C-alpha positions in Angstrom: -3.3 7.6 -30.2 -6.1 6.6 -32.6 -3.7 6.6 -35.5 -1.3 4.1 -34.0 -3.1 0.8 -33.4 0.0 -1.2 -32.3 1.8 0.0 -29.3 4.7 -1.9 -27.8 4.9 -2.7 -24.1 7.8 -0.2 -23.7 5.6 2.6 -25.4 2.8 1.9 -22.9 5.2 2.0 -19.9 6.7 5.2 -21.1 3.3 6.8 -21.6 2.3 5.7 -18.1 5.5 7.2 -16.6 5.1 10.5 -18.4 1.5 10.8 -17.1 2.6 9.9 -13.6 5.4 12.5 -13.8 3.0 15.2 -14.9 0.6 14.2 -12.0 3.5 14.4 -9.5 4.5 17.8 -10.8 0.9 19.0 -10.4 0.8 17.7 -6.8 4.2 19.2 -6.0 3.0 22.6 -7.2 -0.1 22.3 -5.0 2.0 21.3 -2.0 4.4 24.2 -2.5 1.5 26.6 -2.7 0.0 25.2 0.5 3.3 25.4 2.3 3.8 29.0 1.2 0.3 29.9 2.5 1.0 28.2 5.9 4.3 30.1 6.2 2.5 33.3 5.5 -0.2 32.6 8.1 2.4 31.6 10.7 4.4 34.8 10.0 1.3 36.9 10.7 0.6 35.0 13.9 4.2 35.4 15.1 4.0 39.2 14.4 0.7 39.4 16.4 2.2 37.5 19.3 5.3 39.7 19.4 3.3 42.9 19.1 
């Protein structure tokens, strides 16, 4: 952004939203991975309890 000195308010807001969106995507991926891991652990526990 060094080349563009003047940035409108709308440009700044858009940049902020894009960054926030990327962060949300990142956190969603982490949450999905954690959920999958917990499901896997629970499945193993259930199998052991049944066996």
